[in-house]
N, C-alpha and C positions, 0 to 999 in steps of 0.2 A: 472854422467848420469842425475841424477837430474836437475843440470845447465845448462845442453845440451838441455835438453828438454823442458825447460823455454826459454831458448835464442831462440830457433827455433818455440816454440809454441806462443810466446806473441809477435814476431816481426811484426811490422805492416808496416815498409817499409824496402826496401832493402839496404838502406843507413844506416838504424839503426846500433849502434855498441852496442854490449854486452859483458863483462867481464866475463868469467868462472875462478871461482878461485878453485885452485886445492893444498890441503895440499904440503907443500913443502917436497920432498925428498920421494913423494908417487907414485913411479914409475907404479902401476898397474891402479892408476885412471886415470894416464895422458896417459897409454896405451890405455885404454876404451875410452875416449874423443877421442884421434886419431883416433880410429876403428870406432867410430861413424860417425866420419867427414869423412872419407874416402869412407865409405860405404853408406852414405846417397843418392846417386843417383840411388844405386841399391835396398835399401828399399822403396825409391820412386815409381820406376818400380814395386815393388811387389804389393804396395796398389792402385796406380792410374794406369788409362788406356792413360794415356796423359801426355806429359812431358810441363809446364807450358811455355809461351812464353812470351818476352821481351816487354814491352809496349814502350810508347812515354817516351825519355829520359835513356831507358835502366832499366824500373822499371821492378820488376817482379810481373806481375797480376796474383796472385793464392791467396789461402789462408793465404801466408805469407805476400803478399803485400796489399791486399783490401779484407775487411770483406765483400764484397757484391758482389765479384766475386764467380761465379757460373760454374763447370765444363762442358764443352759442351755436354759431354754424360749423366750428372745428368740434365741439363736445358731441353734435347730432352725428358727425361722421365718425367717429372713434368704432372701433372694432376691438373684440374680444375673441379669444382665442380658448376653447375648452379641448382638453387633451381626452380623446376617447379611451375609456376603462378606466382611468384613474380620477377623472373628474378635475385634473391641475387646471388652473385659470390662466391665463396669460392676459394684462391689460397692460395701455399705456403707461399707467404709473409704475408697473414693476419691470418693465422692457430693461430700461436704462440699467438697473441696479444687476440683472440677471447678465446682460452683456460685460458688464464691467467686472463681474464676479468671474465670469468664465476666462476672461483674459489674465487676471490676475492670477489664476491657478497653473498659468502656463511655466514650466519648468524653467530654470533660467541658472546660471552660474554668476559669480560674483561681478563680470565683467559686462554684464546683459543687464540694461535698466528693465524696470519693472513694466510690464506688457499692459496697455491701455488702448480702448477704441478711440480712435480721433474723428471728431466730427467737423463738418465745414459747411458753409451756405448760412443763410438767413431764412427766409421762409420756406425754402427748399434744401433739407438738410442730406447730406451726404456722409454716410459712417465708414470709415477704413478699418480692418480688423487688423491685428496684427501679422505681420507675414510668418511669425512661427508658429499659427497655427495651423496644420497639416492639410491647408485646403488651396485648392487652385485657383488663379487669380480672380475667376469669375466668380469666388464665393466669398472674397475677402472685402468685396466694395458693394454697398448698398444705397439707393438712392431713393428716398422716403417720397408721399405725395407734398402738394403747396399747402401750406397752413398760416395762419393767421400772427403766428409768434415765433418766436426762433425757438423756445424752450419745447412748445408743441410740434413743432418738425422735428427736434431730437427725438421725442417720443416715439412719433410716428415712424421714423426709420429705426430706431432699435426694436420696436414692435416687429417691424417686418423683418429684420437681421435675425431675432430669437425664434421666430416662428419659421425661418428658412433652415437654421440651423439645427431645429428639432426633426425637421424632414432630414438632415442629414446625421441625426443621430449623435449629436455632438452636447444636446441635452437627451437626457431621459424622459420618460413619461410622467416622472414628477415635475419637471423643468428644472432639475438640478443638474448642474453643468458638470459635477464630477458623479460619477456612478456610485451611487449607495447601494443598499440591500436590493431596493426596489428596481435599480438598473439591472440587476440579475438576468429581470426578464427579457431584457435584449439581447442578452448573452445565450439564449435557448437554456437557462436554468430556473425554471420557474418555481420549483418546489422547496428554496432552499430557505423560503419563510421559516419551517419550522426550525427548531432548536434540539440540541441534545445535553441541556444541562440536567434532564431526568436521569442520564445513562449514569449509574455509578462507577466509582473508581474501578473497583473488581467486580466482574461480570459474573453470575451463575448461569451457564448456557449449558446447551444439550448440542455436543459436538458429535458429528455423525461416526458410525462405527461399524464394521462388516459383521464383527461378532455378535451372532446370536442364534437363536433356536428357531425353527420354523417346522411347516408339516413336510417339507421338504428339503433333504440333506445333500449337500454338494461334496463331491470327492473331487480333489485337486493333485495330481501326480505331483511328487518334489523328486526331481533329478538332482543328483550329487555328482559332479564331473560326469555330467552325460549318461549315469548310470540311475534307473530308477529304483529308489529306496523305499518311499513310504507315500502317505497321502495324507493331505490335510483336508479337514472334512468339518463345513460349518453349514449355518443355514443363508449364506449368502454365495452367488455364486462370484469366485474372486477374477480378477483379471491378470494374465501372465503378469509374472514379474521374475526380476533375476535380482541375487544376491551374491555379491564377491566378498570371501573373508577369509583373511590369514592363507592365500591361497587354493580356496576350495571354493567353488562356484556351484549355487545351487539355483535350481530353476523351478518355477510353478507352473504346471501345465495347464491345458484346458480342464475346466468343471465339468463335470457327468453327474447325474443326479444318482444317489446312494437307493438302492431298491431293495424294500425289506418284505417280507410278509407280514399282513395284518397282526397277525398271533404272536410274531416272533418282533415286533418293533420294539416294544419295551424291554425287551431281554439285551436286543442287539446295542440299541442306545445306552445299556447299564454298561455294557461290554466297552462300548466307545469311551464312555466317561471314566471307568475303572484302569483300563489300559493306561490312558494320557496321563492320567492321576498319579499311578506309579511310577510312569517314566518322568513327570515334573519332579516326583519327590526325590528320585536318586539323582537327577542331573540338573536341577533348577533351584527349585526351593521346597524346602521341608514345611513350610508354614501351611496351616490349613486352609481351603476352600470352602466357607460355609453354605455358598451357592453353587449351582450346577455350572458347568463350565459349558462354554459356546464355542470350541472351536478344539479339535483333536487332532492327534498326529498319529496314525494307524500304519500297521503291513497292509500291505496290499497282494491280493490275488495274483500270480503270476499271470504276465499278459491283459490285466483288467487293471480299471480304475474302482474295482470295487473292494470293501477294506477284507482283509482276512481274519475273518471272527476266530476261526479255529487256533490260528498262531495266537490269537489274544487268550484264549480259554488258556492255552498250556503254559503261558507264561503267567498267567494270574492264579494258578495253581502253585506258585513260588513267590508271591509279591515282594519278599523279602531276602529272596534267594533260597538255595538248597545246599544242603551240608555233603551232597554225594560228587565226589572227586573222581571219580572213575573216568577214566579217559582222557586226564587232563595232563598234559605233557608240557615239552618246551614251545610247541607249537603257539599254545595258548599264552606263552607270557607277553603280556603287554597288552593284551587283548581282550581280557575278562576283567568286568567289575565285581569286588567282594566286597564282604562288611564283615566285621568281627563282632561278638555280643557285647564285648567289653567296651565296645565303642559304636553302638546301636546309632543309625541315623546318620554315620559318615561314612561314604563311599569310599573306597581304594581301589586301585589299578594294578593287579595282581604283577608282581616282578619275575618273582622265580619260587619254586619250590626247595625248602632247605631240608632233605631229607637226612642230612648231617648234623642235625641241630635238635634238640628235644626242649622241651620246657625245662626241664633239669640242668641245661647246658648253663654255662658261664659267659655271659656278654662280654665280649671284645672291648677294651678300655676306649675305643672311639665310637661304639654305639649308642644308639639312643637309650637304651637300656644300662648302661655301664654303672658301676657304683653298686650293684645290688649282686647277691652270689649268684642267683640263678633267673633266669627269665621267669620262674613260677614267682619268686620273689617281687620282681616288678610289677607282676600283673597283680598280685596282691594288693601291693601300694597304691594302684591306680584305681582300683574298686571299694577302697576301704571307706570313703566316706558317701559311697552311693546306697541310699536308703530305699525300701519298700523293693526290691529285685533282687533275687540270689544267683551269684554268677558263678559258673562250673569254671573251675579252672583246672586243666589237667594237669597230669605230672610226665605223661610220656606223647610219643607220635612225634609227626613231623611238625616243622614251623613252615609259615608262610611269609614271604616277605614280600612289601606291597607300598607303594607311595600313593598319599592322597589324591583323590580325584576333586578339585575344586568345584562346588556347583558354580554354574553360569547364569548369573541374573542380568548381566549387560545386556541392551537392547540397542547398543549404538552399533550402527553400520555407516558405511562409506557411500559416498555418493559418485557424481563420475570421479575417474583417475584425478588424482590431486599429486600435488608435488611434494606434500609433506602428508604422513600419515596421520590418521586420527589418535589421538592421545589418549589412549584408553588404560584407565587405571582397574586393571585385573587381578583377582586373589592370587597371591603367590605366597609360597612356602620359603618360611626364612632358612629353615632346617632341613637340609636336603638329604639327610640319612633317612633310609626308609625304615618302617614299622615292622616289626616281627608280633606274628598272631599264632597259635597253636591253630592247627589245621583243623581240628575238631569242632572248634566253635566258630569257625568262619565258613559263611555261606556264600554261593556263587549266585551273582545274578544272571539269571539264562535269556538276557535279550542280547541279539547280535551286536556286535561291535558297531557296524554301520548303523545302527538303530539308536543306540544310546549315544552315540556322534553327534548323531542329526538333532535327537534332545536337545544336548549342549548348546546347538544353534538356534532351537526353536525360538525362543525370545526374539534374536534378531531377525528372524524371517519374520516371523509375526508382524513385529513392527515395519519391515521394509514391505509388506503386504499390504499392512493396512495403510500406510503413507500412499501408495500407487492407488490403492482401491479411492482413497480421498481424494487425491489428486486429480484423479481421471472422472468421479463424479463434479468436484470443483469445476472442471473445464464443461462439462455437459451442461450442468446446470445452472452457469453463470454464462455460458455462450461464448466462452473463450475459444480463440484460434488454437491451433496445436502447439503450445508451449511442450518445451520437452519435460517430461515428467521430473526428473530429478531438480529443473530449475522450479517448477510449480511447488515441490516439495519443500525446497530450500525456503520459497518466498511465503510459504505460509506455516513455518516453523518458528517457534518463538525461542528468543534466546533463556527462558527459563525452563527448558525441555532438556538443556543439555545434553543434546544430541550430538556434540562435535561437529553441528552446522546449525547455523540459524539466518535468519531473515537480512541481518543488520548490513550485509554488504550490498546486497540487491537493493535494500532499502535506499542505502547513500544513492546508488546509481539510478534507481527508479525517482527519488527526488528531483536530481537534474532532467530527466526524460519527461517528469510531469509538466516541470516548468516551461520546457522549449516547446511542447506538442500545444501547451496552453497560449504559448507566446502566439507561435505560429498562426495558431485559428483566430486569435484576437487582432493579430496585425493586419492579416487579410479582411477579417468581416468588418472591422471598423477604420477602414483607411480615412478618414477624418478625426480620428482620436489624436491627441498629443501623446505623449509618453507618459505624462502625468495620470491621464485617467485610464490609458491601457494599463499601468503598472498597477493602479489602485483597482482594478475590477481583477487581474492576475492574482492578486494577493487573497482576493476572496473566493476566486475559484480553485485556489490550490491550499487553503487553508486548512489546518487540522480539524477544525469545525466541517468544515465541507467533506473531508474525506470521512470523517466520521459519521456524518449524515448519510452518504453514501453507501458504506461498509454496512449501517444498519438495514439500510432500505432494500439492499440485496441480500441479507441475512449472511453474512460474510463469515461470522463468527461461530458457526455450525462446521467451517471447514478446517479451522485451524490446528496446528499441531503443537500437543504442550504436554505431552506425555513424557515423564522422567525418563532417566538413562537406565535406572535399574528397577529390577522386578520385586519389590517388597509385597505389594500385593497381587497375585497373578490378575493380567488385566481381561484377559478372554472369559468372563464367567458373567453370570444374570446379575443385574443390580439387586439389591434387596427391594427398590421399590418398582421395580420394572413388573409389568402385567404379564410376562412370558411366565413368571413365577405361577398365576392362577391360572393361565390359559398359555399351554406352550405352542399351540396355533397362531398365538398374536405376536409374532416377530417385531422387536424393539431393537432398532438400527441406531440407536443414540447412547452416548455415556456422558454424564454429567462432569462438568468442568468448571474451574474459577480461570477467568482471563481478564488481565489488566485491559481496562478500557482503549488504555493508548496503543495497545496493540493493533487495533482495527485499522487506523490512518498509518501505521508503520509496515502492515500487510499489505495496504492499497498499495502505497509505494512500490513495495518488494515486487508484488506482482506485475506491474508497469515495467519494473527493471528486469525480471524474466521473461516477458516478451521482447523486451529490447537486445537481450542477449543470445535469445531463440530464435528472431526474426528481422532484427533492425527497426528501424524508426516504422515502418509499415505495419509489422505486426503489433508496436506499441500500441500505434492508433488503433487497432482492431480492442486490444486490451482495455485501452481507456474509454472508447466508446460502450463497449460491454461492461465495465463497471459503472458507467453512468455519469462520466466525466465529461467535460466540456472541451472535447477535442476537434470538434467539427464533423465526426463522421468517420468511417473506416477508410473511406476512399483514401488513395495515398495523395500526397502533398501534388506530385507533378502533373496528376489526372485532376485535380479539384480546382486549383488556381490556373489564374491566366498565364501565360509564358511571358517570362523578364521580357524587358525591353529588347529591341533588335542590336546585334552586336553591332557597333560601327568600328572604325579605324580607331586605332591607338593614339590618344592626344600625345604629343612628346612631353607633356607637364606630368605624366605619370610613368615615364620610362625607367628614372632614376628610381623610384618609390618599388616597382615591380621588382627591380635590380636588386634591390636592399633585402624584400621579403622573399626573392628566389620564387615566385607566384605569379602567373599570368591573368590578370582578369579578363573578362570577356564582356562584361556589360559595363562599361564605363560611366553610364548614366548613374547605377547606383554606385560606384566609387566616387563619383562626383558629391554626390548627396551624402556618402559617409565621411566626406572630409568638410563640409560648408558647417559652418560655425553657425550658431541660432542667430546672431546680431547680423549676419551678412543677408541682406533682404532683396537679393536678385530676384530668388526664384521661388521663395514660399517656403521652399524644402529645406531642413537641415538634418545634421545626423542623430537626433533625438530617436525618432522612431526607428531608425537602424541599429541604434545603441540598446532599443528594448529588445529588439529580436535578439542581436548579439549576447547579450547578457545569459540569455539560455542556450545559445550556441556554445558559446566559449566553456560553459560548465559541464554541458554533457559530453565536448571533446576531453576535457580535464577527467572526468570522473572516468571514463571510458581508458582513458589509458592508466591512471592508478591503478585500476581494478585488476586490468591484464598486467600488471606488473608486480602488484604485490598480492599474492594469491590468498594471503593467510589473513 
């Protein structure tokens, strides 16, 4: 019987010859063989609806003669499935290969054999899929229709299985078992077909800036330690902002429109510019500014937000100081800025008036002027190489003792209170000895101390206000939730800015939050995907290419902070190519900056991290959705997804484990799944999908802990 079946079932050609060996003198076996051979035509009629025909050369073209032969009745009943949208075609000839390829991609370790579909049955075939596929038992077994050959039956059941698995989204719309780029459509990300290869390594972008001239100017009171000192005037209404530096608190108040009479507008705007220019010259930078200023620091009329133009006119009568020392006494020591003609352009702080000394006095041995017979000889030596200008060197009169007042060019400020102060490299005076100048050649700058002190903080104040304004524009324009201002500023500040803080810490944290939020969404959206498919899709959704594409799509580059730490060229001026130069009414609120393209994906992750720090996972979901990432929406996980299985009594099996971990589990079905190896085929569930989910969860927990412990 066995020999007969093998000879008929394995024959590939009609001319093949097989020998059936029957034990000698075994009459019953011989009779069985003869009976089967004689009754074969009748058996064939019972199972087949047609009689095979003879091909050319007399060969029989059926399952015995040609493995590709399909009976006409089976061929007529074959189906074909076309995927709507993509036009991908599933046929009987491709189904077996697709099913096998799907199973071969199931992740496994060295102790688990390769997974394959298992077929059983002859003319009615049944396929059993590996239990490592994350499917319930009803989706692991499929039975096909009756066919006239075993191979056609296998094709039919494979076709049925692939079609069902496509409905379960284990095959994408291109009938690929592992999601490729086209599969991103299934993950609600249909726009990633575009590429970002055309984005240059360094991008020239127009970054938003509040400093501009406009038809309306806005005045913002500046309070120093609660006392109103001056006003910041510019063409943009600025948000309230606070700056704390070196024990001093600066607050920017609510904006008010500056009122001009039409016939006085030009003159008043000129006063704003000249007053701010001279204040910057004394306290910030003596570099020339070839284009008009776009932001002004001015005195205010008492109990008003309007600029005090009379005070500005009085100061501008002596922009480089006046030589009238009438009324200056000890009360003014340490509170007046002075400048000597021999050191023009270098401001000093008055220390005292030395009425006991004259230019003809001999300098002490420990003084800066030591080694010269008189102070006058020292002054002659100082100006000896200066050409083009005659210096008057008096021989009588009192001397003035003063210390250099370094110009404050730094824009660095601190964010929220930190454990360690920002290391700021300040201009320092190596020689602490005072300078001695003749009083008659020394001028007094008539600006009040509180005003020139505020000019020294002006670069930091402008930088802080610009960052707050840009952060709030970012939040509104991108639809972000209420992330803390300082966290959003930190997230959008590039390392190249050297601002004392940057987005690298939040980028590291945001990278883990991005991975977790994407993992949770994919885990719940595709309950029938195994770990390999989920991981492949996640890698595409969180890749640098995807982040960069999303950043370019929302125009993130215009909100980034890359301004340097020092004022080499005053930033709040009209750009040379700005339309405002030709038409002051045309306000241009952008500045040209060069930004590395990698900064886009880094800032995307940092903004997610800022959302997580400000409001946990729920705010991070809102942020990611606003940025166009695949987080599944803003709704929190507790409301979005079905509740976990009902809590059941604790099995004794897990008591020792809970004791060792110091944690009591509520849902033991999930714990059982997490502890089930893929080779264990009892339930069809293993730890692989939970491993995919736990990978992102563990990373967020670790990074949250690290960023809270290591502050710098």
